[in-house]
C-alpha positions in Angstrom: 25.0 -13.7 14.9 24.1 -15.4 11.6 20.7 -15.2 10.0 19.9 -17.9 7.6 16.6 -16.8 6.2 16.3 -18.8 3.0 14.6 -17.0 0.1 12.3 -19.5 -1.6 13.5 -20.3 -5.0 11.2 -20.7 -8.0 10.6 -24.2 -9.3 8.3 -23.3 -12.2 7.5 -20.1 -14.0 4.6 -20.1 -16.5 3.3 -17.1 -18.5 -0.5 -17.6 -19.1 -1.3 -15.3 -22.0 -5.0 -16.0 -22.2 -5.7 -15.4 -18.5 -3.0 -12.7 -18.2 -1.3 -14.2 -15.1 2.2 -15.2 -14.3 2.2 -18.5 -12.3 5.2 -19.0 -10.1 5.8 -22.1 -8.1 8.3 -22.0 -5.3 10.4 -24.7 -3.5 8.5 -24.2 -0.3 5.4 -25.7 -2.0 3.5 -22.4 -2.6 2.4 -21.4 -6.0 1.1 -17.9 -6.9 -0.8 -16.6 -9.8 0.0 -13.0 -10.2 -2.0 -10.9 -12.7 0.0 -9.1 -15.4 -1.7 -5.9 -14.3 -0.4 -6.3 -10.8 3.1 -7.0 -12.0 3.0 -3.9 -14.1 1.6 -1.5 -11.5 4.1 -2.8 -8.9 7.0 -3.0 -11.2 10.2 -2.6 -9.2 11.6 -0.1 -11.8 12.5 3.5 -11.0 10.0 4.5 -13.6 7.2 3.1 -11.3 8.8 3.2 -7.8 10.6 6.6 -8.2 14.0 7.2 -6.7 12.9 7.3 -3.1 10.0 7.0 -0.7 7.0 9.1 -1.7 8.1 9.3 -5.4 6.0 6.3 -6.6 4.2 6.9 -9.9 0.6 5.7 -9.8 0.0 3.4 -12.8 -3.3 3.5 -14.6 -4.6 2.0 -17.8 -2.8 -1.3 -17.3 -5.8 -3.8 -17.0 -5.2 -5.2 -20.5 -1.4 -5.2 -20.4 0.3 -8.3 -21.7 3.8 -9.8 -21.2 5.4 -10.0 -24.7 8.7 -11.5 -23.5 10.5 -12.5 -20.4 14.3 -12.7 -19.9 16.2 -14.4 -17.1 18.5 -12.1 -15.2 21.3 -14.3 -13.8 19.9 -16.9 -11.4 18.0 -14.4 -9.2 15.4 -12.6 -11.3 13.3 -12.2 -14.5 12.8 -9.1 -16.6 9.5 -9.0 -18.5 8.7 -6.7 -21.4 5.1 -5.5 -21.3 2.9 -4.7 -24.2 2.9 -1.0 -23.3 6.7 -0.9 -23.8 7.7 -1.0 -20.1 10.8 -3.2 -19.8 12.9 -1.8 -17.0 11.6 -3.8 -14.0 13.8 -6.6 -12.7 11.7 -8.9 -10.6 13.8 -10.8 -8.1 12.6 -14.1 -6.8 12.0 -12.6 -3.3 10.1 -9.7 -4.9 7.8 -12.1 -6.9 7.3 -14.1 -3.7 6.3 -10.9 -1.8 3.9 -9.9 -4.6 2.3 -13.4 -4.6 2.1 -13.8 -0.8 0.8 -10.3 -0.2 -1.3 -10.1 -3.3 -4.6 -9.2 -1.6 -3.2 -6.5 0.6 -1.1 -5.0 -2.2 -4.1 -4.9 -4.6 -6.2 -3.2 -1.9 -3.5 -0.6 -1.4 -3.4 0.0 -5.2 -7.2 0.5 -5.3 -7.0 2.9 -2.3 -4.3 4.9 -4.0 -6.4 5.2 -7.1 -9.4 6.3 -5.1 -7.3 8.9 -3.2 -6.0 10.3 -6.5 -9.5 10.4 -7.9 -8.6 8.4 -10.9 -10.0 5.2 -12.5 -7.9 2.1 -12.9 -8.5 2.3 -16.7 -7.7 6.0 -17.1 -4.8 6.7 -19.5 -1.5 7.5 -17.8 -1.0 11.2 -17.4 1.9 12.4 -19.5 2.2 9.0 -21.1 4.4 8.9 -24.1 5.4 6.2 -26.5 8.8 6.1 -24.7 7.2 4.6 -21.6 8.4 6.9 -19.0 9.7 10.3 -18.0 12.8 9.1 -16.1 14.5 7.3 -18.9 16.4 4.1 -18.7 19.1 3.6 -16.2 
């Protein structure tokens, strides 16, 4: 039994600084505009996702975050550096596609998590330090 689910590949990647969105076009014809804030709060890094289910770290104060640089990681991903110093998230093409295609649901989940935690989206991160995270770099 062979599965041949083809992961859409990006055909264009544009960082729009003024509107703070990453525009990603894929070879299936879809194009997504993903806000920097969403990329930051859903970073696939261990610092944000934790080391297992239920260990996610709710991100706040990221509304005005910028992407200051972006590096290619092989032929499968990009690694942005955000203006708050976060630089450990490696965004694979399939992860970017998921963020784009499920943007509305993921954003609603983020807002619900904020409400459940009783914090505002613009609140400073608890325990935030200039180092960017408590778990260190892997």
